[in-house]
ChimeraX commands (.cxc) that place a marker at each C-alpha (Angstrom):
marker #1 position 55.79,59.95,80.14 radius 0.5
marker #1 position 52.05,59.31,80.32 radius 0.5
marker #1 position 49.45,57.25,82.11 radius 0.5
marker #1 position 47.39,54.49,80.51 radius 0.5
marker #1 position 45.19,51.86,82.11 radius 0.5
marker #1 position 43.45,48.72,80.85 radius 0.5
marker #1 position 40.78,47.18,83.06 radius 0.5
marker #1 position 39.25,43.83,82.13 radius 0.5
marker #1 position 35.88,43.21,83.76 radius 0.5
marker #1 position 33.53,40.34,83.02 radius 0.5
marker #1 position 31.37,42.52,80.77 radius 0.5
marker #1 position 34.21,43.89,78.69 radius 0.5
marker #1 position 37.53,45.73,78.53 radius 0.5
marker #1 position 38.05,49.44,79.23 radius 0.5
marker #1 position 41.11,51.41,78.10 radius 0.5
marker #1 position 41.84,54.97,79.21 radius 0.5
marker #1 position 44.68,57.45,78.96 radius 0.5
marker #1 position 45.65,61.08,79.35 radius 0.5
marker #1 position 46.64,63.30,76.41 radius 0.5
marker #1 position 49.77,65.17,77.46 radius 0.5
marker #1 position 52.91,65.12,75.32 radius 0.5
marker #1 position 56.05,65.92,77.31 radius 0.5
marker #1 position 59.57,66.53,76.04 radius 0.5
marker #1 position 62.49,65.77,78.32 radius 0.5
marker #1 position 65.32,68.25,77.95 radius 0.5
marker #1 position 68.51,69.17,79.76 radius 0.5
marker #1 position 70.36,72.43,80.20 radius 0.5
marker #1 position 74.01,72.96,81.06 radius 0.5
marker #1 position 74.66,75.04,84.18 radius 0.5
marker #1 position 78.34,75.78,84.62 radius 0.5
marker #1 position 81.00,73.23,83.77 radius 0.5
marker #1 position 79.55,70.18,85.53 radius 0.5
marker #1 position 75.97,70.82,86.58 radius 0.5
marker #1 position 73.27,69.61,84.20 radius 0.5
marker #1 position 69.64,70.50,84.89 radius 0.5
marker #1 position 67.06,68.08,83.51 radius 0.5
marker #1 position 63.43,69.08,83.15 radius 0.5
marker #1 position 60.25,68.04,81.35 radius 0.5
marker #1 position 58.25,70.44,79.20 radius 0.5
marker #1 position 54.63,69.78,78.30 radius 0.5
marker #1 position 54.22,70.75,74.65 radius 0.5
marker #1 position 50.69,69.48,73.90 radius 0.5
marker #1 position 47.51,68.33,75.63 radius 0.5
marker #1 position 45.98,66.95,72.44 radius 0.5
marker #1 position 48.17,63.90,71.96 radius 0.5
marker #1 position 46.42,60.62,71.03 radius 0.5
marker #1 position 47.43,57.60,73.09 radius 0.5
marker #1 position 44.54,55.23,72.35 radius 0.5
marker #1 position 43.76,53.97,68.85 radius 0.5
marker #1 position 40.85,51.87,67.64 radius 0.5
marker #1 position 42.12,49.21,65.25 radius 0.5
marker #1 position 40.13,46.99,62.86 radius 0.5
marker #1 position 38.26,44.00,64.32 radius 0.5
marker #1 position 37.35,45.85,67.53 radius 0.5
marker #1 position 40.92,45.95,68.83 radius 0.5
marker #1 position 42.24,48.85,70.88 radius 0.5
marker #1 position 45.84,49.97,71.24 radius 0.5
marker #1 position 47.28,52.43,73.73 radius 0.5
marker #1 position 50.85,53.63,74.07 radius 0.5
marker #1 position 53.09,55.13,76.75 radius 0.5
marker #1 position 56.79,55.68,77.25 radius 0.5
marker #1 position 58.81,57.25,74.46 radius 0.5
marker #1 position 56.41,59.46,72.51 radius 0.5
marker #1 position 58.50,59.99,69.40 radius 0.5
marker #1 position 60.84,58.23,67.02 radius 0.5
marker #1 position 63.69,60.46,65.86 radius 0.5
marker #1 position 61.59,63.57,66.42 radius 0.5
marker #1 position 58.39,62.25,64.81 radius 0.5
marker #1 position 55.40,61.67,67.15 radius 0.5
marker #1 position 54.73,57.98,67.78 radius 0.5
marker #1 position 51.09,58.46,66.77 radius 0.5
marker #1 position 52.14,59.13,63.17 radius 0.5
marker #1 position 53.80,55.71,63.02 radius 0.5
marker #1 position 50.85,54.02,64.69 radius 0.5
marker #1 position 48.50,55.45,62.09 radius 0.5
marker #1 position 50.88,54.28,59.35 radius 0.5
marker #1 position 51.03,50.84,60.94 radius 0.5
marker #1 position 47.22,50.58,60.99 radius 0.5
marker #1 position 46.96,51.61,57.34 radius 0.5
marker #1 position 49.83,49.50,56.04 radius 0.5
marker #1 position 49.39,46.30,58.07 radius 0.5
marker #1 position 45.82,46.06,59.36 radius 0.5
marker #1 position 43.40,47.80,57.01 radius 0.5
marker #1 position 41.25,45.32,55.13 radius 0.5
marker #1 position 42.57,42.34,57.11 radius 0.5
marker #1 position 41.01,39.95,59.60 radius 0.5
marker #1 position 43.92,40.15,62.04 radius 0.5
marker #1 position 43.30,38.91,65.59 radius 0.5
marker #1 position 44.53,40.46,68.80 radius 0.5
marker #1 position 47.56,38.18,69.24 radius 0.5
marker #1 position 48.71,38.75,65.68 radius 0.5
marker #1 position 48.31,42.50,66.14 radius 0.5
marker #1 position 50.70,42.31,69.07 radius 0.5
marker #1 position 53.26,40.46,66.96 radius 0.5
marker #1 position 52.96,42.94,64.11 radius 0.5
marker #1 position 53.24,45.93,66.45 radius 0.5
marker #1 position 56.43,44.46,67.83 radius 0.5
marker #1 position 57.87,43.74,64.38 radius 0.5
marker #1 position 56.97,47.17,63.08 radius 0.5
marker #1 position 58.54,49.19,65.90 radius 0.5
marker #1 position 61.64,47.03,66.22 radius 0.5
marker #1 position 62.68,47.97,62.70 radius 0.5
marker #1 position 63.79,51.39,63.92 radius 0.5
marker #1 position 67.40,51.96,64.96 radius 0.5
marker #1 position 67.44,52.31,67.86 radius 0.5
marker #1 position 64.02,50.87,68.70 radius 0.5
marker #1 position 61.96,53.30,70.79 radius 0.5
marker #1 position 61.48,52.75,74.52 radius 0.5
marker #1 position 57.73,52.69,73.95 radius 0.5
marker #1 position 55.15,50.45,75.60 radius 0.5
marker #1 position 51.74,49.37,74.36 radius 0.5
marker #1 position 48.45,47.95,75.57 radius 0.5
marker #1 position 46.48,46.08,72.89 radius 0.5
marker #1 position 42.90,45.00,73.60 radius 0.5
marker #1 position 40.27,43.18,71.62 radius 0.5
marker #1 position 38.33,39.98,71.01 radius 0.5
marker #1 position 39.72,37.04,69.12 radius 0.5
marker #1 position 38.45,33.96,67.34 radius 0.5
marker #1 position 40.20,30.60,67.64 radius 0.5
marker #1 position 40.86,30.64,63.89 radius 0.5
marker #1 position 43.05,33.72,64.28 radius 0.5
marker #1 position 45.94,31.47,65.22 radius 0.5
marker #1 position 48.09,32.05,68.25 radius 0.5
marker #1 position 47.61,30.13,71.46 radius 0.5
marker #1 position 48.81,31.23,74.90 radius 0.5
marker #1 position 52.46,32.23,74.84 radius 0.5
marker #1 position 54.75,29.81,76.73 radius 0.5
marker #1 position 56.45,30.95,79.89 radius 0.5
marker #1 position 59.70,29.06,79.28 radius 0.5
marker #1 position 61.72,27.60,76.46 radius 0.5
marker #1 position 60.69,24.06,77.47 radius 0.5
marker #1 position 57.11,24.58,76.35 radius 0.5
marker #1 position 55.68,24.64,72.89 radius 0.5
marker #1 position 56.76,27.60,70.78 radius 0.5
marker #1 position 54.45,30.12,69.11 radius 0.5
marker #1 position 54.92,33.13,66.87 radius 0.5
marker #1 position 55.39,35.78,69.57 radius 0.5
marker #1 position 58.53,34.33,71.23 radius 0.5
marker #1 position 59.96,33.53,67.79 radius 0.5
marker #1 position 59.75,37.19,66.86 radius 0.5
marker #1 position 61.56,38.17,70.06 radius 0.5
marker #1 position 64.37,35.66,69.58 radius 0.5
marker #1 position 65.11,36.73,66.03 radius 0.5
marker #1 position 66.15,40.28,66.98 radius 0.5
marker #1 position 69.41,41.33,68.57 radius 0.5
marker #1 position 69.65,44.09,71.19 radius 0.5
marker #1 position 65.96,44.21,72.13 radius 0.5
marker #1 position 64.65,47.70,72.95 radius 0.5
marker #1 position 63.48,48.75,76.40 radius 0.5
marker #1 position 59.87,48.46,75.27 radius 0.5
marker #1 position 56.79,46.87,76.83 radius 0.5
marker #1 position 53.41,45.90,75.42 radius 0.5
marker #1 position 50.14,44.87,77.02 radius 0.5
marker #1 position 47.96,42.90,74.64 radius 0.5
marker #1 position 44.32,42.42,75.55 radius 0.5
marker #1 position 41.51,40.74,73.70 radius 0.5
marker #1 position 38.94,37.97,73.57 radius 0.5
marker #1 position 39.25,34.61,71.86 radius 0.5
marker #1 position 36.75,31.83,71.19 radius 0.5
marker #1 position 37.83,28.78,73.16 radius 0.5
marker #1 position 35.35,25.92,72.70 radius 0.5
marker #1 position 32.42,28.30,72.75 radius 0.5
marker #1 position 32.26,31.90,74.00 radius 0.5
marker #1 position 35.02,34.38,73.28 radius 0.5
marker #1 position 37.50,34.95,76.09 radius 0.5
marker #1 position 39.55,37.97,77.04 radius 0.5
marker #1 position 43.27,37.87,76.34 radius 0.5
marker #1 position 45.39,40.51,78.04 radius 0.5
marker #1 position 49.06,40.37,77.08 radius 0.5
marker #1 position 52.07,42.22,78.39 radius 0.5
marker #1 position 55.11,42.27,76.11 radius 0.5
marker #1 position 58.49,43.43,77.36 radius 0.5
marker #1 position 60.73,43.80,74.33 radius 0.5
marker #1 position 63.89,44.67,76.23 radius 0.5
marker #1 position 63.59,41.56,78.40 radius 0.5
marker #1 position 62.64,39.38,75.43 radius 0.5
marker #1 position 59.52,38.18,77.22 radius 0.5
marker #1 position 55.77,37.94,76.99 radius 0.5
marker #1 position 53.18,37.03,79.62 radius 0.5
marker #1 position 49.44,36.78,79.73 radius 0.5
marker #1 position 48.08,38.94,82.53 radius 0.5
marker #1 position 44.71,37.18,82.79 radius 0.5
marker #1 position 45.74,33.55,82.39 radius 0.5
marker #1 position 43.26,32.59,85.11 radius 0.5
marker #1 position 40.46,34.37,83.25 radius 0.5
marker #1 position 39.85,36.49,86.34 radius 0.5
marker #1 position 39.02,40.22,86.07 radius 0.5
marker #1 position 41.84,42.63,86.85 radius 0.5
marker #1 position 43.70,45.74,85.80 radius 0.5
marker #1 position 47.03,46.80,84.35 radius 0.5
marker #1 position 48.42,50.31,84.13 radius 0.5
marker #1 position 51.65,51.91,82.96 radius 0.5
marker #1 position 53.55,55.17,82.73 radius 0.5
marker #1 position 53.46,57.35,85.85 radius 0.5
marker #1 position 52.20,54.40,87.85 radius 0.5
marker #1 position 53.31,55.21,91.42 radius 0.5
marker #1 position 50.35,57.39,92.41 radius 0.5
marker #1 position 47.70,54.77,91.67 radius 0.5
marker #1 position 49.87,52.02,93.14 radius 0.5
marker #1 position 49.99,53.84,96.48 radius 0.5
marker #1 position 46.21,54.14,96.50 radius 0.5
marker #1 position 45.20,50.55,95.81 radius 0.5
marker #1 position 48.16,48.43,96.93 radius 0.5
marker #1 position 49.28,47.72,100.52 radius 0.5
marker #1 position 51.47,50.53,101.93 radius 0.5
marker #1 position 53.25,51.22,105.20 radius 0.5
marker #1 position 54.83,54.16,107.01 radius 0.5
marker #1 position 58.61,53.73,107.27 radius 0.5
marker #1 position 60.42,54.33,110.52 radius 0.5
marker #1 position 64.06,54.90,111.27 radius 0.5
marker #1 position 66.65,53.02,109.24 radius 0.5
marker #1 position 64.01,51.82,106.81 radius 0.5
marker #1 position 62.11,49.70,109.30 radius 0.5
marker #1 position 58.31,49.60,108.99 radius 0.5
marker #1 position 56.74,51.85,111.59 radius 0.5
marker #1 position 53.10,51.23,110.78 radius 0.5
marker #1 position 51.24,49.14,108.24 radius 0.5
marker #1 position 48.24,51.09,107.01 radius 0.5
marker #1 position 44.85,49.37,106.61 radius 0.5
marker #1 position 44.41,47.83,103.20 radius 0.5
marker #1 position 41.04,47.34,101.53 radius 0.5
marker #1 position 41.30,45.29,98.30 radius 0.5
marker #1 position 39.20,46.26,95.31 radius 0.5
marker #1 position 36.77,43.47,94.25 radius 0.5
marker #1 position 37.48,43.51,90.51 radius 0.5
marker #1 position 35.31,40.40,90.01 radius 0.5
marker #1 position 32.18,42.39,90.90 radius 0.5
marker #1 position 32.86,45.33,88.58 radius 0.5
marker #1 position 30.18,46.11,86.05 radius 0.5
marker #1 position 31.22,47.74,82.81 radius 0.5
marker #1 position 30.17,51.11,84.23 radius 0.5
marker #1 position 32.29,50.49,87.32 radius 0.5
marker #1 position 35.26,49.76,85.06 radius 0.5
marker #1 position 34.72,52.99,83.12 radius 0.5
marker #1 position 34.40,55.00,86.32 radius 0.5
marker #1 position 37.53,53.47,87.83 radius 0.5
marker #1 position 39.65,54.09,84.72 radius 0.5
marker #1 position 38.61,57.74,84.62 radius 0.5
marker #1 position 39.28,57.98,88.36 radius 0.5
marker #1 position 42.76,56.49,87.91 radius 0.5
marker #1 position 43.78,58.92,85.17 radius 0.5
marker #1 position 42.16,61.96,86.85 radius 0.5
marker #1 position 43.71,61.16,90.23 radius 0.5
marker #1 position 47.16,60.87,88.64 radius 0.5
marker #1 position 46.70,64.21,86.90 radius 0.5
marker #1 position 45.46,65.93,90.06 radius 0.5
marker #1 position 48.18,64.48,92.29 radius 0.5
marker #1 position 50.94,65.55,89.91 radius 0.5
marker #1 position 49.55,69.08,89.98 radius 0.5
marker #1 position 50.42,69.44,93.66 radius 0.5
marker #1 position 53.65,67.45,93.76 radius 0.5
marker #1 position 57.08,68.92,93.09 radius 0.5
marker #1 position 57.68,66.80,90.01 radius 0.5
marker #1 position 57.27,67.18,86.23 radius 0.5
marker #1 position 53.63,67.49,85.14 radius 0.5
marker #1 position 53.87,64.63,82.65 radius 0.5
marker #1 position 50.22,63.53,82.78 radius 0.5
marker #1 position 47.39,65.85,81.80 radius 0.5
marker #1 position 44.89,67.01,79.23 radius 0.5
marker #1 position 41.62,65.32,78.20 radius 0.5
marker #1 position 40.96,61.72,79.21 radius 0.5
marker #1 position 40.13,59.31,76.38 radius 0.5
marker #1 position 38.14,56.16,77.18 radius 0.5
marker #1 position 37.55,53.18,74.87 radius 0.5
marker #1 position 35.27,50.21,75.62 radius 0.5
marker #1 position 35.68,46.82,73.94 radius 0.5
marker #1 position 33.17,43.96,73.95 radius 0.5
marker #1 position 33.25,40.73,71.92 radius 0.5
marker #1 position 31.44,42.14,68.89 radius 0.5
marker #1 position 31.93,45.89,69.09 radius 0.5
marker #1 position 34.14,48.69,70.39 radius 0.5
marker #1 position 33.22,52.31,70.95 radius 0.5
marker #1 position 34.46,55.53,72.51 radius 0.5
marker #1 position 32.96,56.61,75.81 radius 0.5
marker #1 position 34.76,59.92,75.56 radius 0.5
marker #1 position 37.37,61.17,73.14 radius 0.5
marker #1 position 38.82,64.56,72.34 radius 0.5
marker #1 position 37.89,65.88,68.91 radius 0.5
marker #1 position 39.40,68.38,66.54 radius 0.5
marker #1 position 37.86,71.85,66.75 radius 0.5
marker #1 position 38.39,75.37,65.56 radius 0.5
marker #1 position 39.65,78.37,67.49 radius 0.5
marker #1 position 37.47,79.39,70.42 radius 0.5
marker #1 position 35.98,82.88,70.18 radius 0.5
marker link #1:1,2 radius 0.2
marker link #1:2,3 radius 0.2
marker link #1:3,4 radius 0.2
marker link #1:4,5 radius 0.2
marker link #1:5,6 radius 0.2
marker link #1:6,7 radius 0.2
marker link #1:7,8 radius 0.2
marker link #1:8,9 radius 0.2
marker link #1:9,10 radius 0.2
marker link #1:10,11 radius 0.2
marker link #1:11,12 radius 0.2
marker link #1:12,13 radius 0.2
marker link #1:13,14 radius 0.2
marker link #1:14,15 radius 0.2
marker link #1:15,16 radius 0.2
marker link #1:16,17 radius 0.2
marker link #1:17,18 radius 0.2
marker link #1:18,19 radius 0.2
marker link #1:19,20 radius 0.2
marker link #1:20,21 radius 0.2
marker link #1:21,22 radius 0.2
marker link #1:22,23 radius 0.2
marker link #1:23,24 radius 0.2
marker link #1:24,25 radius 0.2
marker link #1:25,26 radius 0.2
marker link #1:26,27 radius 0.2
marker link #1:27,28 radius 0.2
marker link #1:28,29 radius 0.2
marker link #1:29,30 radius 0.2
marker link #1:30,31 radius 0.2
marker link #1:31,32 radius 0.2
marker link #1:32,33 radius 0.2
marker link #1:33,34 radius 0.2
marker link #1:34,35 radius 0.2
marker link #1:35,36 radius 0.2
marker link #1:36,37 radius 0.2
marker link #1:37,38 radius 0.2
marker link #1:38,39 radius 0.2
marker link #1:39,40 radius 0.2
marker link #1:40,41 radius 0.2
marker link #1:41,42 radius 0.2
marker link #1:42,43 radius 0.2
marker link #1:43,44 radius 0.2
marker link #1:44,45 radius 0.2
marker link #1:45,46 radius 0.2
marker link #1:46,47 radius 0.2
marker link #1:47,48 radius 0.2
marker link #1:48,49 radius 0.2
marker link #1:49,50 radius 0.2
marker link #1:50,51 radius 0.2
marker link #1:51,52 radius 0.2
marker link #1:52,53 radius 0.2
marker link #1:53,54 radius 0.2
marker link #1:54,55 radius 0.2
marker link #1:55,56 radius 0.2
marker link #1:56,57 radius 0.2
marker link #1:57,58 radius 0.2
marker link #1:58,59 radius 0.2
marker link #1:59,60 radius 0.2
marker link #1:60,61 radius 0.2
marker link #1:61,62 radius 0.2
marker link #1:62,63 radius 0.2
marker link #1:63,64 radius 0.2
marker link #1:64,65 radius 0.2
marker link #1:65,66 radius 0.2
marker link #1:66,67 radius 0.2
marker link #1:67,68 radius 0.2
marker link #1:68,69 radius 0.2
marker link #1:69,70 radius 0.2
marker link #1:70,71 radius 0.2
marker link #1:71,72 radius 0.2
marker link #1:72,73 radius 0.2
marker link #1:73,74 radius 0.2
marker link #1:74,75 radius 0.2
marker link #1:75,76 radius 0.2
marker link #1:76,77 radius 0.2
marker link #1:77,78 radius 0.2
marker link #1:78,79 radius 0.2
marker link #1:79,80 radius 0.2
marker link #1:80,81 radius 0.2
marker link #1:81,82 radius 0.2
marker link #1:82,83 radius 0.2
marker link #1:83,84 radius 0.2
marker link #1:84,85 radius 0.2
marker link #1:85,86 radius 0.2
marker link #1:86,87 radius 0.2
marker link #1:87,88 radius 0.2
marker link #1:88,89 radius 0.2
marker link #1:89,90 radius 0.2
marker link #1:90,91 radius 0.2
marker link #1:91,92 radius 0.2
marker link #1:92,93 radius 0.2
marker link #1:93,94 radius 0.2
marker link #1:94,95 radius 0.2
marker link #1:95,96 radius 0.2
marker link #1:96,97 radius 0.2
marker link #1:97,98 radius 0.2
marker link #1:98,99 radius 0.2
marker link #1:99,100 radius 0.2
marker link #1:100,101 radius 0.2
marker link #1:101,102 radius 0.2
marker link #1:102,103 radius 0.2
marker link #1:103,104 radius 0.2
marker link #1:104,105 radius 0.2
marker link #1:105,106 radius 0.2
marker link #1:106,107 radius 0.2
marker link #1:107,108 radius 0.2
marker link #1:108,109 radius 0.2
marker link #1:109,110 radius 0.2
marker link #1:110,111 radius 0.2
marker link #1:111,112 radius 0.2
marker link #1:112,113 radius 0.2
marker link #1:113,114 radius 0.2
marker link #1:114,115 radius 0.2
marker link #1:115,116 radius 0.2
marker link #1:116,117 radius 0.2
marker link #1:117,118 radius 0.2
marker link #1:118,119 radius 0.2
marker link #1:119,120 radius 0.2
marker link #1:120,121 radius 0.2
marker link #1:121,122 radius 0.2
marker link #1:122,123 radius 0.2
marker link #1:123,124 radius 0.2
marker link #1:124,125 radius 0.2
marker link #1:125,126 radius 0.2
marker link #1:126,127 radius 0.2
marker link #1:127,128 radius 0.2
marker link #1:128,129 radius 0.2
marker link #1:129,130 radius 0.2
marker link #1:130,131 radius 0.2
marker link #1:131,132 radius 0.2
marker link #1:132,133 radius 0.2
marker link #1:133,134 radius 0.2
marker link #1:134,135 radius 0.2
marker link #1:135,136 radius 0.2
marker link #1:136,137 radius 0.2
marker link #1:137,138 radius 0.2
marker link #1:138,139 radius 0.2
marker link #1:139,140 radius 0.2
marker link #1:140,141 radius 0.2
marker link #1:141,142 radius 0.2
marker link #1:142,143 radius 0.2
marker link #1:143,144 radius 0.2
marker link #1:144,145 radius 0.2
marker link #1:145,146 radius 0.2
marker link #1:146,147 radius 0.2
marker link #1:147,148 radius 0.2
marker link #1:148,149 radius 0.2
marker link #1:149,150 radius 0.2
marker link #1:150,151 radius 0.2
marker link #1:151,152 radius 0.2
marker link #1:152,153 radius 0.2
marker link #1:153,154 radius 0.2
marker link #1:154,155 radius 0.2
marker link #1:155,156 radius 0.2
marker link #1:156,157 radius 0.2
marker link #1:157,158 radius 0.2
marker link #1:158,159 radius 0.2
marker link #1:159,160 radius 0.2
marker link #1:160,161 radius 0.2
marker link #1:161,162 radius 0.2
marker link #1:162,163 radius 0.2
marker link #1:163,164 radius 0.2
marker link #1:164,165 radius 0.2
marker link #1:165,166 radius 0.2
marker link #1:166,167 radius 0.2
marker link #1:167,168 radius 0.2
marker link #1:168,169 radius 0.2
marker link #1:169,170 radius 0.2
marker link #1:170,171 radius 0.2
marker link #1:171,172 radius 0.2
marker link #1:172,173 radius 0.2
marker link #1:173,174 radius 0.2
marker link #1:174,175 radius 0.2
marker link #1:175,176 radius 0.2
marker link #1:176,177 radius 0.2
marker link #1:177,178 radius 0.2
marker link #1:178,179 radius 0.2
marker link #1:179,180 radius 0.2
marker link #1:180,181 radius 0.2
marker link #1:181,182 radius 0.2
marker link #1:182,183 radius 0.2
marker link #1:183,184 radius 0.2
marker link #1:184,185 radius 0.2
marker link #1:185,186 radius 0.2
marker link #1:186,187 radius 0.2
marker link #1:187,188 radius 0.2
marker link #1:188,189 radius 0.2
marker link #1:189,190 radius 0.2
marker link #1:190,191 radius 0.2
marker link #1:191,192 radius 0.2
marker link #1:192,193 radius 0.2
marker link #1:193,194 radius 0.2
marker link #1:194,195 radius 0.2
marker link #1:195,196 radius 0.2
marker link #1:196,197 radius 0.2
marker link #1:197,198 radius 0.2
marker link #1:198,199 radius 0.2
marker link #1:199,200 radius 0.2
marker link #1:200,201 radius 0.2
marker link #1:201,202 radius 0.2
marker link #1:202,203 radius 0.2
marker link #1:203,204 radius 0.2
marker link #1:204,205 radius 0.2
marker link #1:205,206 radius 0.2
marker link #1:206,207 radius 0.2
marker link #1:207,208 radius 0.2
marker link #1:208,209 radius 0.2
marker link #1:209,210 radius 0.2
marker link #1:210,211 radius 0.2
marker link #1:211,212 radius 0.2
marker link #1:212,213 radius 0.2
marker link #1:213,214 radius 0.2
marker link #1:214,215 radius 0.2
marker link #1:215,216 radius 0.2
marker link #1:216,217 radius 0.2
marker link #1:217,218 radius 0.2
marker link #1:218,219 radius 0.2
marker link #1:219,220 radius 0.2
marker link #1:220,221 radius 0.2
marker link #1:221,222 radius 0.2
marker link #1:222,223 radius 0.2
marker link #1:223,224 radius 0.2
marker link #1:224,225 radius 0.2
marker link #1:225,226 radius 0.2
marker link #1:226,227 radius 0.2
marker link #1:227,228 radius 0.2
marker link #1:228,229 radius 0.2
marker link #1:229,230 radius 0.2
marker link #1:230,231 radius 0.2
marker link #1:231,232 radius 0.2
marker link #1:232,233 radius 0.2
marker link #1:233,234 radius 0.2
marker link #1:234,235 radius 0.2
marker link #1:235,236 radius 0.2
marker link #1:236,237 radius 0.2
marker link #1:237,238 radius 0.2
marker link #1:238,239 radius 0.2
marker link #1:239,240 radius 0.2
marker link #1:240,241 radius 0.2
marker link #1:241,242 radius 0.2
marker link #1:242,243 radius 0.2
marker link #1:243,244 radius 0.2
marker link #1:244,245 radius 0.2
marker link #1:245,246 radius 0.2
marker link #1:246,247 radius 0.2
marker link #1:247,248 radius 0.2
marker link #1:248,249 radius 0.2
marker link #1:249,250 radius 0.2
marker link #1:250,251 radius 0.2
marker link #1:251,252 radius 0.2
marker link #1:252,253 radius 0.2
marker link #1:253,254 radius 0.2
marker link #1:254,255 radius 0.2
marker link #1:255,256 radius 0.2
marker link #1:256,257 radius 0.2
marker link #1:257,258 radius 0.2
marker link #1:258,259 radius 0.2
marker link #1:259,260 radius 0.2
marker link #1:260,261 radius 0.2
marker link #1:261,262 radius 0.2
marker link #1:262,263 radius 0.2
marker link #1:263,264 radius 0.2
marker link #1:264,265 radius 0.2
marker link #1:265,266 radius 0.2
marker link #1:266,267 radius 0.2
marker link #1:267,268 radius 0.2
marker link #1:268,269 radius 0.2
marker link #1:269,270 radius 0.2
marker link #1:270,271 radius 0.2
marker link #1:271,272 radius 0.2
marker link #1:272,273 radius 0.2
marker link #1:273,274 radius 0.2
marker link #1:274,275 radius 0.2
marker link #1:275,276 radius 0.2
marker link #1:276,277 radius 0.2
marker link #1:277,278 radius 0.2
marker link #1:278,279 radius 0.2
marker link #1:279,280 radius 0.2
marker link #1:280,281 radius 0.2
marker link #1:281,282 radius 0.2
marker link #1:282,283 radius 0.2
marker link #1:283,284 radius 0.2
view
């Protein structure tokens, strides 16, 4: 598992993730008892990738395909399908889906894709039902049998009668669906992976009483995403990943989120790393 977050503020999009690679294993104890546990094997795993045309991609969920790290396939996908092209954010989402659905079985991997898009790139908003006009994304879903338990978030900006607009997409391959998370063009946030810790912090919660009844509703203070500056968005994304890492440290559960925090910022005409782990030699 992992933790990734995409926050879309008015000034731009911020993507962040942890770097821990965890393998889930099980061990037989006696005739019937099976013990399942997660083993962290690396804290240098890449989960965010900068694609051509200022598009970012992050991944969570299944971290390998038949024993090969998912990052190897993502790098191959970038080289084979995107290098030297003028592919927009919506088309990138389609191609990611097509590429990873070719595997048998398709991996239970989820993606966020973020960038800026020009109107000439092609795709319009995906329809929410079969009664509306079709576009390329739903067609891809309907062509494939036995969809994998995979999700994607696609985020970008597109020129719509003037300035470029952000497009944040979530694609659920297993459910054969796609939805735009920011259809109202309002700032917001989407996160995935080990999502329960952050959800408890920023969503309404209550203390349960006997028999599941609510004993006390705790005060809830909404976060004003619409007032976030780009720096606020960066700070919040780092806070979200760091808080998840720190909370897991003290909880009696697998430590599936950890390692360095990578942060990518995307604006209409550029994308750059705020912080990113780098290769280095052995420490003395």
